[in-house]
Every structure is written in C-alpha cells, then in structure tokens.
N, CA, C and O atoms as CSV, one atom per row, in Angstrom:
chain,resi,resn,atom,element,x,y,z
A,1,MET,N,N,0.370,-1.459,-0.220
A,1,MET,CA,C,-0.001,0.239,-0.064
A,1,MET,C,C,1.062,1.416,0.395
A,1,MET,O,O,2.065,1.435,1.109
A,2,PHE,N,N,0.313,2.409,-0.398
A,2,PHE,CA,C,1.534,3.149,-0.819
A,2,PHE,C,C,1.165,4.155,0.505
A,2,PHE,O,O,0.068,4.391,1.010
A,3,LYS,N,N,2.284,4.564,0.802
A,3,LYS,CA,C,2.368,5.563,2.084
A,3,LYS,C,C,2.520,6.993,1.669
A,3,LYS,O,O,3.378,7.331,0.853
A,4,ASP,N,N,1.743,7.775,2.191
A,4,ASP,CA,C,1.755,9.435,1.808
A,4,ASP,C,C,3.368,9.953,2.370
A,4,ASP,O,O,3.857,9.907,3.499
A,5,ILE,N,N,3.900,10.424,1.136
A,5,ILE,CA,C,4.890,11.115,1.143
A,5,ILE,C,C,4.775,12.588,1.793
A,5,ILE,O,O,3.840,13.375,1.645
A,6,GLU,N,N,6.091,12.792,2.636
A,6,GLU,CA,C,6.165,14.230,3.413
A,6,GLU,C,C,7.585,14.711,3.324
A,6,GLU,O,O,8.646,14.090,3.383
A,7,ILE,N,N,7.291,16.114,3.150
A,7,ILE,CA,C,8.557,16.536,3.154
A,7,ILE,C,C,8.770,17.010,4.759
A,7,ILE,O,O,8.052,17.597,5.568
A,8,THR,N,N,10.342,16.362,4.802
A,8,THR,CA,C,10.612,16.388,6.694
A,8,THR,C,C,11.617,17.532,7.031
A,8,THR,O,O,12.118,17.715,8.140
A,9,GLY,N,N,11.859,18.344,5.807
A,9,GLY,CA,C,13.147,19.600,6.228
A,9,GLY,C,C,13.765,20.018,4.964
A,9,GLY,O,O,13.314,19.663,3.875
A,10,VAL,N,N,14.707,20.705,5.090
A,10,VAL,CA,C,15.715,21.262,4.098
A,10,VAL,C,C,16.706,20.635,4.705
A,10,VAL,O,O,17.167,20.708,5.844
A,11,ASP,N,N,17.098,19.682,3.284
A,11,ASP,CA,C,18.763,19.385,3.428
A,11,ASP,C,C,19.996,20.879,3.588
A,11,ASP,O,O,20.575,21.502,2.698
A,12,LYS,N,N,20.024,21.008,4.769
A,12,LYS,CA,C,20.984,22.648,4.712
A,12,LYS,C,C,22.028,21.703,3.955
A,12,LYS,O,O,21.776,21.982,2.782
A,13,ALA,N,N,22.818,20.968,3.933
A,13,ALA,CA,C,24.310,20.604,3.275
A,13,ALA,C,C,23.868,20.614,1.883
A,13,ALA,O,O,24.761,20.991,1.124
A,14,GLY,N,N,22.930,20.360,1.399
A,14,GLY,CA,C,22.544,20.639,-0.206
A,14,GLY,C,C,22.310,21.985,-0.588
A,14,GLY,O,O,22.586,22.174,-1.772
A,15,VAL,N,N,22.029,22.658,-0.179
A,15,VAL,CA,C,21.784,23.799,-0.466
A,15,VAL,C,C,22.853,24.447,-0.854
A,15,VAL,O,O,23.816,24.463,-0.088
A,16,THR,N,N,22.938,25.212,-2.289
A,16,THR,CA,C,24.085,25.728,-3.132
A,16,THR,C,C,24.338,27.272,-2.860
A,16,THR,O,O,23.485,27.950,-2.287
A,17,GLN,N,N,25.522,27.788,-3.286
A,17,GLN,CA,C,25.582,28.862,-3.095
A,17,GLN,C,C,25.622,29.729,-4.427
A,17,GLN,O,O,26.193,29.544,-5.502
A,18,PRO,N,N,24.979,30.527,-4.054
A,18,PRO,CA,C,24.497,31.439,-5.782
A,18,PRO,C,C,25.925,32.172,-6.393
A,18,PRO,O,O,26.843,32.604,-5.695
A,19,LYS,N,N,25.857,32.191,-7.807
A,19,LYS,CA,C,26.960,32.797,-7.938
A,19,LYS,C,C,27.155,34.416,-7.907
A,19,LYS,O,O,28.284,34.906,-7.871
A,20,ASN,N,N,25.921,35.245,-7.923
A,20,ASN,CA,C,26.221,36.817,-7.247
A,20,ASN,C,C,27.420,37.149,-8.416
A,20,ASN,O,O,28.462,37.717,-8.086
A,21,ASP,N,N,27.143,36.719,-9.851
A,21,ASP,CA,C,28.393,37.389,-10.570
A,21,ASP,C,C,27.735,38.723,-11.521
A,21,ASP,O,O,28.373,39.349,-12.367
A,22,GLY,N,N,26.178,38.979,-11.100
A,22,GLY,CA,C,25.903,40.230,-11.857
A,22,GLY,C,C,24.988,39.755,-13.018
A,22,GLY,O,O,24.325,40.615,-13.597
A,23,THR,N,N,24.892,38.401,-13.426
A,23,THR,CA,C,24.308,38.055,-14.522
A,23,THR,C,C,22.628,38.065,-13.970
A,23,THR,O,O,22.291,38.101,-12.786
A,24,ARG,N,N,21.768,38.025,-15.073
A,24,ARG,CA,C,20.472,37.476,-14.730
A,24,ARG,C,C,20.121,36.149,-14.074
A,24,ARG,O,O,20.309,35.072,-14.639
A,25,GLY,N,N,19.500,36.299,-12.615
A,25,GLY,CA,C,19.436,34.921,-11.938
A,25,GLY,C,C,20.575,34.769,-11.240
A,25,GLY,O,O,20.674,33.574,-10.963
A,26,SER,N,N,21.556,35.431,-10.786
A,26,SER,CA,C,22.285,34.682,-10.589
A,26,SER,C,C,22.764,34.652,-8.847
A,26,SER,O,O,23.748,34.102,-8.353
A,27,GLY,N,N,21.800,35.362,-8.246
A,27,GLY,CA,C,21.468,35.021,-6.591
A,27,GLY,C,C,20.707,33.847,-6.489
A,27,GLY,O,O,20.359,33.573,-5.340
A,28,LEU,N,N,20.386,33.151,-7.295
A,28,LEU,CA,C,19.474,32.142,-7.323
A,28,LEU,C,C,19.881,30.541,-7.061
A,28,LEU,O,O,20.330,29.900,-8.012
A,29,TYR,N,N,19.775,30.133,-6.222
A,29,TYR,CA,C,20.573,28.869,-6.108
A,29,TYR,C,C,19.474,27.646,-5.727
A,29,TYR,O,O,18.274,27.806,-5.504
A,30,LYS,N,N,20.127,26.552,-5.717
A,30,LYS,CA,C,19.425,24.920,-5.017
A,30,LYS,C,C,19.152,25.007,-3.917
A,30,LYS,O,O,19.900,25.551,-3.104
A,31,VAL,N,N,17.973,24.475,-3.604
A,31,VAL,CA,C,17.063,24.404,-2.235
A,31,VAL,C,C,16.727,22.687,-2.314
A,31,VAL,O,O,15.771,22.286,-2.978
A,32,PRO,N,N,17.402,21.977,-1.748
A,32,PRO,CA,C,16.796,20.539,-1.631
A,32,PRO,C,C,16.178,20.053,-0.457
A,32,PRO,O,O,16.655,20.271,0.657
A,33,PHE,N,N,15.205,19.446,-0.632
A,33,PHE,CA,C,14.435,19.129,0.732
A,33,PHE,C,C,14.191,17.790,0.787
A,33,PHE,O,O,14.198,17.097,-0.231
A,34,LYS,N,N,13.952,17.312,1.991
A,34,LYS,CA,C,14.161,15.881,2.417
A,34,LYS,C,C,12.813,14.966,2.450
A,34,LYS,O,O,11.892,15.448,3.110
A,35,LEU,N,N,12.668,14.195,2.065
A,35,LEU,CA,C,11.506,13.693,1.896
A,35,LEU,C,C,11.296,12.652,2.896
A,35,LEU,O,O,12.280,12.515,3.623
A,36,SER,N,N,9.934,11.569,3.263
A,36,SER,CA,C,9.851,10.829,4.440
A,36,SER,C,C,10.270,9.576,3.794
A,36,SER,O,O,10.442,8.486,4.339
A,37,GLU,N,N,10.372,9.805,2.885
A,37,GLU,CA,C,10.912,8.127,2.261
A,37,GLU,C,C,11.340,8.218,0.540
A,37,GLU,O,O,11.213,9.332,0.031
A,38,ARG,N,N,11.739,7.307,-0.172
A,38,ARG,CA,C,11.739,7.495,-1.578
A,38,ARG,C,C,10.787,7.294,-1.900
A,38,ARG,O,O,10.355,6.229,-1.459
A,39,PRO,N,N,9.719,8.162,-2.920
A,39,PRO,CA,C,8.565,7.952,-3.569
A,39,PRO,C,C,8.671,6.807,-4.439
A,39,PRO,O,O,9.729,6.523,-5.000
A,40,PRO,N,N,7.679,6.184,-4.561
A,40,PRO,CA,C,7.502,5.142,-5.860
A,40,PRO,C,C,7.613,5.382,-6.870
A,40,PRO,O,O,7.461,6.601,-6.940
A,41,THR,N,N,7.864,4.854,-8.143
A,41,THR,CA,C,8.118,5.416,-9.460
A,41,THR,C,C,7.056,5.662,-10.062
A,41,THR,O,O,6.227,4.815,-10.395
A,42,GLY,N,N,6.978,7.061,-10.288
A,42,GLY,CA,C,6.126,7.531,-11.041
A,42,GLY,C,C,5.634,9.001,-10.437
A,42,GLY,O,O,5.259,9.934,-11.148
A,43,TRP,N,N,5.726,9.031,-8.617
A,43,TRP,CA,C,5.095,9.525,-7.833
A,43,TRP,C,C,6.056,11.332,-8.368
A,43,TRP,O,O,5.589,12.437,-8.091
A,44,ASP,N,N,7.290,11.119,-9.078
A,44,ASP,CA,C,7.848,12.470,-9.024
A,44,ASP,C,C,7.353,13.094,-10.158
A,44,ASP,O,O,7.661,14.276,-10.312
A,45,GLU,N,N,6.385,12.346,-11.301
A,45,GLU,CA,C,5.680,13.063,-12.469
A,45,GLU,C,C,4.780,13.974,-11.767
A,45,GLU,O,O,4.717,15.203,-11.806
A,46,PHE,N,N,4.043,13.044,-11.067
A,46,PHE,CA,C,2.793,13.725,-10.368
A,46,PHE,C,C,3.132,15.112,-10.114
A,46,PHE,O,O,2.626,16.131,-10.584
A,47,PHE,N,N,4.415,14.915,-8.997
A,47,PHE,CA,C,4.940,16.280,-8.002
A,47,PHE,C,C,5.372,17.388,-9.084
A,47,PHE,O,O,4.803,18.473,-8.967
A,48,VAL,N,N,6.022,17.290,-9.805
A,48,VAL,CA,C,6.239,17.828,-10.742
A,48,VAL,C,C,5.195,18.859,-11.838
A,48,VAL,O,O,5.572,19.923,-12.330
A,49,ASN,N,N,4.158,18.377,-11.996
A,49,ASN,CA,C,2.968,18.400,-12.959
A,49,ASN,C,C,2.473,19.786,-11.939
A,49,ASN,O,O,2.245,20.971,-12.179
A,50,ALA,N,N,2.443,18.724,-10.396
A,50,ALA,CA,C,1.540,19.438,-9.196
A,50,ALA,C,C,2.154,20.991,-9.004
A,50,ALA,O,O,1.397,21.961,-8.976
A,51,TRP,N,N,3.709,21.127,-8.866
A,51,TRP,CA,C,4.416,22.206,-8.650
A,51,TRP,C,C,4.293,23.042,-10.224
A,51,TRP,O,O,3.849,24.188,-10.158
A,52,ASP,N,N,4.530,22.705,-11.102
A,52,ASP,CA,C,4.327,23.396,-12.504
A,52,ASP,C,C,3.172,24.112,-12.806
A,52,ASP,O,O,3.067,25.104,-13.526
A,53,HIS,N,N,1.950,23.254,-11.920
A,53,HIS,CA,C,0.380,23.943,-12.334
A,53,HIS,C,C,-0.128,23.719,-11.230
A,53,HIS,O,O,-0.871,22.756,-11.038
A,54,PRO,N,N,0.284,24.815,-10.072
A,54,PRO,CA,C,0.080,24.577,-8.973
A,54,PRO,C,C,-1.682,24.876,-8.555
A,54,PRO,O,O,-2.281,25.698,-9.249
A,55,GLU,N,N,-2.378,24.217,-7.490
A,55,GLU,CA,C,-3.538,25.125,-7.300
A,55,GLU,C,C,-4.054,26.363,-6.957
A,55,GLU,O,O,-5.129,26.791,-7.377
A,56,SER,N,N,-3.388,26.884,-6.283
A,56,SER,CA,C,-3.137,28.331,-5.853
A,56,SER,C,C,-1.623,29.030,-6.176
A,56,SER,O,O,-0.680,28.880,-5.399
A,57,TRP,N,N,-1.526,29.798,-7.406
A,57,TRP,CA,C,-0.898,30.544,-8.068
A,57,TRP,C,C,-0.548,31.864,-7.759
A,57,TRP,O,O,-1.421,32.731,-7.722
A,58,THR,N,N,0.650,32.124,-7.527
A,58,THR,CA,C,0.945,33.443,-7.244
A,58,THR,C,C,2.160,34.379,-8.494
A,58,THR,O,O,3.114,33.778,-8.989
A,59,THR,N,N,1.913,35.606,-8.758
A,59,THR,CA,C,3.408,35.728,-10.200
A,59,THR,C,C,4.547,35.662,-9.836
A,59,THR,O,O,5.485,35.948,-10.580
A,60,GLN,N,N,4.716,35.182,-8.339
A,60,GLN,CA,C,6.257,34.773,-7.942
A,60,GLN,C,C,6.469,33.304,-7.858
A,60,GLN,O,O,7.398,32.720,-7.300
A,61,HIS,N,N,5.496,32.818,-8.479
A,61,HIS,CA,C,5.549,31.058,-8.652
A,61,HIS,C,C,6.717,30.664,-9.754
A,61,HIS,O,O,6.659,31.106,-10.901
A,62,ARG,N,N,7.826,29.758,-9.289
A,62,ARG,CA,C,8.642,29.605,-10.497
A,62,ARG,C,C,8.372,28.392,-10.889
A,62,ARG,O,O,8.970,27.484,-10.311
A,63,PRO,N,N,7.406,28.053,-11.966
A,63,PRO,CA,C,7.434,26.796,-12.488
A,63,PRO,C,C,8.663,26.482,-13.359
A,63,PRO,O,O,9.338,27.348,-13.916
A,64,ARG,N,N,8.922,24.957,-13.432
A,64,ARG,CA,C,9.990,24.120,-14.254
A,64,ARG,C,C,11.359,24.178,-13.389
A,64,ARG,O,O,12.491,24.013,-13.842
A,65,ILE,N,N,11.050,24.417,-12.205
A,65,ILE,CA,C,12.775,24.498,-11.510
A,65,ILE,C,C,12.513,23.263,-10.045
A,65,ILE,O,O,13.260,23.218,-9.068
A,66,ALA,N,N,11.522,22.544,-10.214
A,66,ALA,CA,C,11.351,21.177,-9.637
A,66,ALA,C,C,11.497,20.149,-10.039
A,66,ALA,O,O,11.012,19.727,-11.089
A,67,ARG,N,N,12.292,19.467,-9.171
A,67,ARG,CA,C,12.420,17.776,-9.507
A,67,ARG,C,C,12.348,17.059,-8.751
A,67,ARG,O,O,12.402,17.491,-7.600
A,68,VAL,N,N,12.190,15.593,-8.953
A,68,VAL,CA,C,12.547,14.718,-7.472
A,68,VAL,C,C,13.837,13.838,-8.021
A,68,VAL,O,O,13.862,13.271,-9.113
A,69,ILE,N,N,14.827,13.840,-7.111
A,69,ILE,CA,C,16.069,13.011,-7.096
A,69,ILE,C,C,15.944,12.097,-5.672
A,69,ILE,O,O,15.912,12.629,-4.562
A,70,GLY,N,N,15.895,10.974,-5.840
A,70,GLY,CA,C,15.637,9.897,-5.032
A,70,GLY,C,C,14.527,10.288,-3.951
A,70,GLY,O,O,13.329,10.252,-4.229
A,71,ASP,N,N,14.954,10.617,-2.855
A,71,ASP,CA,C,14.426,11.023,-1.413
A,71,ASP,C,C,14.465,12.392,-1.573
A,71,ASP,O,O,14.338,13.051,-0.541
A,72,THR,N,N,14.650,13.144,-2.905
A,72,THR,CA,C,14.650,14.541,-2.198
A,72,THR,C,C,14.053,15.536,-3.444
A,72,THR,O,O,13.963,15.168,-4.615
A,73,ILE,N,N,13.735,16.643,-3.022
A,73,ILE,CA,C,12.947,17.440,-4.091
A,73,ILE,C,C,13.772,18.671,-4.026
A,73,ILE,O,O,13.903,19.349,-3.007
A,74,VAL,N,N,14.295,18.911,-5.124
A,74,VAL,CA,C,14.981,19.917,-5.477
A,74,VAL,C,C,14.233,21.334,-6.376
A,74,VAL,O,O,13.812,21.250,-7.530
A,75,LEU,N,N,14.211,22.306,-5.718
A,75,LEU,CA,C,14.065,23.459,-6.259
A,75,LEU,C,C,15.671,24.068,-6.855
A,75,LEU,O,O,16.686,24.157,-6.165
A,76,ASP,N,N,15.544,24.414,-8.228
A,76,ASP,CA,C,16.634,24.698,-8.903
A,76,ASP,C,C,16.759,26.196,-9.678
A,76,ASP,O,O,16.602,26.451,-10.872
A,77,GLY,N,N,17.151,27.224,-8.389
A,77,GLY,CA,C,16.547,28.385,-9.066
A,77,GLY,C,C,15.520,29.260,-8.247
A,77,GLY,O,O,14.415,29.644,-8.629
A,78,THR,N,N,16.078,29.465,-7.151
A,78,THR,CA,C,15.292,29.958,-5.673
A,78,THR,C,C,16.070,30.743,-4.786
A,78,THR,O,O,17.280,30.890,-4.959
A,79,THR,N,N,15.345,31.340,-3.694
A,79,THR,CA,C,16.490,31.589,-2.455
A,79,THR,C,C,15.596,31.001,-1.400
A,79,THR,O,O,14.407,30.723,-1.555
A,80,MET,N,N,16.188,30.872,-0.495
A,80,MET,CA,C,15.815,30.364,1.193
A,80,MET,C,C,14.304,31.357,1.356
A,80,MET,O,O,13.195,30.832,1.457
A,81,ASP,N,N,14.536,32.898,1.356
A,81,ASP,CA,C,13.899,33.585,1.649
A,81,ASP,C,C,12.577,33.413,0.875
A,81,ASP,O,O,11.511,33.247,1.468
A,82,GLU,N,N,12.674,33.453,-0.381
A,82,GLU,CA,C,11.721,33.002,-1.542
A,82,GLU,C,C,11.250,31.418,-1.098
A,82,GLU,O,O,10.096,31.224,-1.479
A,83,VAL,N,N,11.672,30.560,-0.588
A,83,VAL,CA,C,11.506,29.374,-0.246
A,83,VAL,C,C,9.983,29.785,1.167
A,83,VAL,O,O,8.770,29.603,1.063
A,84,GLU,N,N,10.532,30.169,1.944
A,84,GLU,CA,C,9.638,30.980,3.060
A,84,GLU,C,C,8.152,31.679,2.731
A,84,GLU,O,O,6.979,31.364,2.934
A,85,LYS,N,N,8.823,32.752,2.137
A,85,LYS,CA,C,7.846,33.555,1.718
A,85,LYS,C,C,6.698,33.179,0.727
A,85,LYS,O,O,5.505,33.421,0.911
A,86,VAL,N,N,7.204,32.597,-0.271
A,86,VAL,CA,C,6.243,31.934,-1.239
A,86,VAL,C,C,6.245,30.553,-1.844
A,86,VAL,O,O,5.357,30.389,-2.680
A,87,HIS,N,N,7.023,29.537,-1.621
A,87,HIS,CA,C,7.206,27.937,-1.941
A,87,HIS,C,C,6.550,27.433,-1.052
A,87,HIS,O,O,5.727,26.608,-1.449
A,88,GLN,N,N,6.595,27.619,0.092
A,88,GLN,CA,C,6.607,26.586,1.076
A,88,GLN,C,C,4.823,25.796,0.921
A,88,GLN,O,O,4.449,24.641,1.125
A,89,GLY,N,N,4.109,26.975,0.502
A,89,GLY,CA,C,2.654,26.287,0.417
A,89,GLY,C,C,2.405,25.843,-0.658
A,89,GLY,O,O,1.482,25.034,-0.756
A,90,THR,N,N,3.202,26.263,-1.874
A,90,THR,CA,C,3.234,25.530,-3.105
A,90,THR,C,C,3.811,24.185,-3.099
A,90,THR,O,O,3.460,23.346,-3.929
A,91,LEU,N,N,4.836,23.907,-2.033
A,91,LEU,CA,C,5.589,22.787,-1.844
A,91,LEU,C,C,4.042,21.808,-1.124
A,91,LEU,O,O,3.337,20.874,-1.506
A,92,ASP,N,N,4.096,22.431,-0.289
A,92,ASP,CA,C,2.993,21.712,0.799
A,92,ASP,C,C,2.038,20.814,-0.121
A,92,ASP,O,O,1.877,19.594,-0.145
A,93,GLY,N,N,1.357,22.033,-1.007
A,93,GLY,CA,C,0.128,21.796,-1.863
A,93,GLY,C,C,0.830,20.593,-3.180
A,93,GLY,O,O,0.282,19.498,-3.297
A,94,ALA,N,N,1.631,20.835,-3.774
A,94,ALA,CA,C,2.215,19.926,-4.769
A,94,ALA,C,C,2.090,18.301,-4.054
A,94,ALA,O,O,1.608,17.250,-4.477
A,95,VAL,N,N,2.663,18.621,-2.986
A,95,VAL,CA,C,3.516,16.939,-2.843
A,95,VAL,C,C,1.804,16.657,-2.408
A,95,VAL,O,O,1.334,15.709,-3.035
A,96,ALA,N,N,1.037,17.187,-1.650
A,96,ALA,CA,C,-0.810,16.516,-1.162
A,96,ALA,C,C,-1.337,16.086,-2.545
A,96,ALA,O,O,-1.825,14.973,-2.741
A,97,ARG,N,N,-1.218,16.973,-3.432
A,97,ARG,CA,C,-1.589,16.724,-4.611
A,97,ARG,C,C,-1.052,15.504,-5.473
A,97,ARG,O,O,-1.654,14.792,-6.277
A,98,ALA,N,N,0.147,15.488,-5.090
A,98,ALA,CA,C,0.778,14.224,-5.872
A,98,ALA,C,C,0.343,12.943,-5.456
A,98,ALA,O,O,0.045,11.944,-6.111
A,99,ASN,N,N,0.373,13.274,-3.644
A,99,ASN,CA,C,-0.239,11.741,-3.173
A,99,ASN,C,C,-1.172,11.609,-3.666
A,99,ASN,O,O,-1.273,10.656,-4.439
A,100,ARG,N,N,-2.400,12.577,-3.439
A,100,ARG,CA,C,-3.731,12.042,-3.931
A,100,ARG,C,C,-3.429,11.296,-5.334
A,100,ARG,O,O,-3.791,10.129,-5.479
A,101,GLU,N,N,-2.751,12.000,-6.374
A,101,GLU,CA,C,-3.113,11.406,-7.944
A,101,GLU,C,C,-2.083,9.996,-7.815
A,101,GLU,O,O,-2.449,8.891,-8.217
A,102,TYR,N,N,-1.122,10.183,-7.361
A,102,TYR,CA,C,-0.504,8.756,-6.989
A,102,TYR,C,C,-1.364,7.542,-6.715
A,102,TYR,O,O,-1.507,6.438,-7.242
A,103,ARG,N,N,-1.915,8.229,-5.609
A,103,ARG,CA,C,-2.616,6.815,-4.426
A,103,ARG,C,C,-4.136,6.542,-5.505
A,103,ARG,O,O,-4.548,5.382,-5.484
A,104,ALA,N,N,-4.946,7.569,-6.419
A,104,ALA,CA,C,-5.966,6.952,-7.456
A,104,ALA,C,C,-5.086,6.291,-8.641
A,104,ALA,O,O,-5.730,5.443,-9.257
A,105,TYR,N,N,-3.945,6.456,-9.040
A,105,TYR,CA,C,-3.183,5.870,-9.866
A,105,TYR,C,C,-2.900,4.349,-9.264
A,105,TYR,O,O,-3.483,3.433,-9.843
A,106,ASP,N,N,-2.309,4.122,-8.487
A,106,ASP,CA,C,-2.182,3.106,-7.739
A,106,ASP,C,C,-3.304,1.939,-7.747
A,106,ASP,O,O,-3.228,0.828,-8.273
A,107,GLU,N,N,-4.379,2.519,-7.003
A,107,GLU,CA,C,-5.642,1.970,-6.885
A,107,GLU,C,C,-6.213,1.426,-8.170
A,107,GLU,O,O,-6.862,0.386,-8.058
A,108,LYS,N,N,-6.083,1.952,-9.375
A,108,LYS,CA,C,-6.618,1.971,-10.494
A,108,LYS,C,C,-5.759,0.842,-11.206
A,108,LYS,O,O,-6.307,-0.137,-11.714
A,109,ARG,N,N,-4.374,1.030,-11.218
A,109,ARG,CA,C,-3.193,-0.108,-11.516
A,109,ARG,C,C,-3.555,-1.487,-10.663
A,109,ARG,O,O,-3.554,-2.507,-11.352
A,110,ALA,N,N,-3.821,-1.627,-9.454
A,110,ALA,CA,C,-4.257,-2.709,-8.501
A,110,ALA,C,C,-5.245,-3.477,-9.004
A,110,ALA,O,O,-5.189,-4.671,-9.301
A,111,ALA,N,N,-6.532,-2.416,-9.117
A,111,ALA,CA,C,-7.822,-3.089,-9.732
A,111,ALA,C,C,-7.757,-3.259,-11.407
A,111,ALA,O,O,-8.762,-3.542,-12.059
A,112,GLN,N,N,-6.596,-3.071,-11.935
A,112,GLN,CA,C,-6.699,-3.653,-13.237
A,112,GLN,C,C,-5.836,-5.023,-13.271
A,112,GLN,O,O,-5.996,-5.901,-14.119
A,113,ALA,N,N,-4.799,-5.069,-12.102
A,113,ALA,CA,C,-4.175,-6.228,-12.194
A,113,ALA,C,C,-5.041,-7.265,-11.574
A,113,ALA,O,O,-4.626,-8.359,-11.958
A,114,LYS,N,N,-6.169,-7.417,-10.701
A,114,LYS,CA,C,-7.257,-8.078,-10.199
A,114,LYS,C,C,-8.027,-8.244,-10.982
A,114,LYS,O,O,-8.793,-9.190,-10.800
A,115,ALA,N,N,-8.149,-7.605,-11.924
A,115,ALA,CA,C,-9.115,-7.923,-13.160
A,115,ALA,C,C,-8.542,-8.717,-14.068
A,115,ALA,O,O,-9.133,-9.578,-14.721
A,116,ASP,N,N,-7.326,-8.432,-14.130
A,116,ASP,CA,C,-6.478,-9.420,-15.324
A,116,ASP,C,C,-6.177,-10.488,-14.729
A,116,ASP,O,O,-5.611,-11.229,-15.533
A,117,GLU,N,N,-6.289,-11.078,-13.445
A,117,GLU,CA,C,-5.884,-12.206,-12.621
A,117,GLU,C,C,-7.239,-12.873,-12.787
A,117,GLU,O,O,-7.305,-13.874,-13.501
A,118,ASP,N,N,-8.318,-12.405,-12.190
A,118,ASP,CA,C,-9.623,-12.757,-12.464
A,118,ASP,C,C,-10.124,-13.268,-13.925
A,118,ASP,O,O,-10.855,-14.255,-14.012
A,119,ARG,N,N,-9.721,-12.592,-14.987
A,119,ARG,CA,C,-10.032,-13.263,-16.080
A,119,ARG,C,C,-9.092,-14.423,-16.689
A,119,ARG,O,O,-9.399,-15.029,-17.715
A,120,ALA,N,N,-7.651,-14.725,-15.786
A,120,ALA,CA,C,-6.993,-15.194,-16.137
A,120,ALA,C,C,-7.402,-16.751,-15.610
A,120,ALA,O,O,-7.307,-17.853,-16.151
A,121,THR,N,N,-7.968,-16.248,-14.119
A,121,THR,CA,C,-8.241,-17.667,-13.583
A,121,THR,C,C,-9.650,-18.010,-14.144
A,121,THR,O,O,-9.995,-19.192,-14.147
A,122,GLU,N,N,-10.535,-16.988,-14.648
A,122,GLU,CA,C,-11.660,-17.915,-15.208
A,122,GLU,C,C,-11.250,-18.559,-16.544
A,122,GLU,O,O,-11.874,-19.510,-17.014
A,123,HIS,N,N,-10.414,-18.129,-17.007
A,123,HIS,CA,C,-10.089,-18.488,-18.579
A,123,HIS,C,C,-9.637,-19.772,-18.066
A,123,HIS,O,O,-10.218,-20.648,-18.707
A,124,LYS,N,N,-8.926,-20.228,-17.270
A,124,LYS,CA,C,-7.983,-21.465,-16.982
A,124,LYS,C,C,-9.038,-22.259,-16.346
A,124,LYS,O,O,-8.816,-23.423,-16.678
A,125,ARG,N,N,-10.132,-22.205,-15.555
A,125,ARG,CA,C,-11.359,-22.848,-15.254
A,125,ARG,C,C,-12.425,-23.329,-16.539
A,125,ARG,O,O,-13.218,-24.269,-16.477
A,126,GLU,N,N,-12.226,-22.493,-17.609
A,126,GLU,CA,C,-12.883,-23.110,-18.527
A,126,GLU,C,C,-12.149,-23.923,-19.223
A,126,GLU,O,O,-12.535,-25.091,-19.236
A,127,VAL,N,N,-11.099,-23.637,-19.873
A,127,VAL,CA,C,-9.937,-25.160,-20.271
A,127,VAL,C,C,-10.445,-25.967,-19.507
A,127,VAL,O,O,-11.452,-26.648,-19.698
A,128,ASP,N,N,-9.617,-25.918,-18.404
A,128,ASP,CA,C,-9.963,-27.262,-17.874
A,128,ASP,C,C,-11.408,-28.190,-17.763
A,128,ASP,O,O,-11.503,-29.418,-17.779
A,129,GLU,N,N,-12.179,-27.460,-17.680
A,129,GLU,CA,C,-14.068,-28.266,-18.062
A,129,GLU,C,C,-14.107,-28.418,-19.218
A,129,GLU,O,O,-14.512,-29.542,-19.516
A,130,VAL,N,N,-13.732,-27.441,-20.505
A,130,VAL,CA,C,-13.753,-28.077,-21.135
A,130,VAL,C,C,-13.032,-29.451,-21.881
A,130,VAL,O,O,-13.604,-30.274,-22.595
A,131,ALA,N,N,-11.471,-29.419,-21.446
A,131,ALA,CA,C,-10.715,-30.316,-21.654
A,131,ALA,C,C,-10.964,-31.703,-20.830
A,131,ALA,O,O,-10.508,-32.803,-21.143
A,132,ASP,N,N,-11.669,-31.449,-19.871
A,132,ASP,CA,C,-11.946,-32.582,-18.914
A,132,ASP,C,C,-13.421,-33.246,-19.512
A,132,ASP,O,O,-13.631,-34.409,-19.168
A,133,ARG,N,N,-14.377,-32.633,-20.317
A,133,ARG,CA,C,-15.029,-33.125,-21.414
A,133,ARG,C,C,-15.140,-33.866,-22.360
A,133,ARG,O,O,-15.942,-34.736,-22.697
A,134,LEU,N,N,-13.727,-33.184,-22.998
A,134,LEU,CA,C,-13.311,-34.002,-24.503
A,134,LEU,C,C,-12.856,-35.228,-24.146
A,134,LEU,O,O,-11.931,-35.474,-23.373
A,135,LYS,N,N,-13.867,-36.345,-25.022
A,135,LYS,CA,C,-12.997,-37.896,-24.840
A,135,LYS,C,C,-12.577,-37.940,-26.841
A,135,LYS,O,O,-13.306,-37.775,-27.820
A,136,PHE,N,N,-11.736,-38.109,-26.765
A,136,PHE,CA,C,-10.949,-38.916,-27.922
A,136,PHE,C,C,-10.686,-40.262,-28.141
A,136,PHE,O,O,-10.774,-40.893,-27.088
A,137,GLY,N,N,-10.331,-41.106,-29.325
A,137,GLY,CA,C,-10.153,-42.116,-29.718
A,137,GLY,C,C,-11.387,-42.867,-29.545
A,137,GLY,O,O,-11.907,-43.133,-30.628
A,138,LYS,N,N,-12.183,-43.401,-28.268
A,138,LYS,CA,C,-13.177,-44.138,-28.418
A,138,LYS,C,C,-14.600,-43.585,-28.181
A,138,LYS,O,O,-15.115,-42.971,-27.247
A,139,LYS,N,N,-15.128,-44.123,-29.615
A,139,LYS,CA,C,-17.002,-43.655,-29.837
A,139,LYS,C,C,-17.570,-45.108,-28.957
A,139,LYS,O,O,-17.079,-46.200,-28.672
A,140,GLU,N,N,-18.789,-44.462,-28.745
A,140,GLU,CA,C,-19.890,-45.310,-27.749
A,140,GLU,C,C,-21.022,-45.259,-28.494
A,140,GLU,O,O,-22.057,-45.783,-28.081
C-alpha cells in the first residue's frame, strides 16, 4: 500500500551557493528538501506537474524549477527567503496533490491487475472444464 510522502525539512548541507556575478538569476541557487521516504516510481511526475501547475498560483511562482531525485525534492533557481515567503505553501500543496493523484493511479493499477488475474483464473477454469469433457479415440 502507498504511504503518503511528506517533506521532512531542508537538506541544509545540499543548499548551493549563488553565483552573484551580476548576471540575471545569479542570486538564485538550489534548495533541496528531504522526503519521508523515496517515492515510488511515477510519483515524481505527479509532483512536478503539480508544482508546474499549482492549484494556488502567485506571480512569484517559478514553474520548471522542481525535480525529484531519490528521496529529495530540489528547487533549482530560488532562495531560502523565497521558499519561506512564497514556495512553502506551493510545495505542501504539490506534495499533497501528488499523493492524491498517485494513490488514485495506484488503486486503478491494482484494480486492473486484479481484473486481469480474475480473467486469467476464469479462462483457466473454462479450459479445464472443457478439456475434461472432451473424449478422444473411443466412440460409444
């Protein structure tokens, strides 16, 4: 069963230094966030989509800066101040939405697997039943 993923905090050691060389965006840097566990395959796509298209949007939102690497979300092109003032709510919302969407996907996938298994079982039962009725070679 899928267990909700949660952000447990900032990976302080992984926060990078800004270039600060005067070029556009040179004051921005990477901020990684540790997750409660490594998400299952596919969860990252739900998260990135939720980040890029948040339910609640501000003009300060930065789409296309989020990615999931192992058990870490990385925002590549922000600041700690911006995370605190702008992105924290979006991060929480994107994680919650990714959890909901992944859970629905996982339940649908499990239901499909069960239906496939049931069809295979029924087919085997029908094959066995008909095969047992067939008599070859002796005519009565």
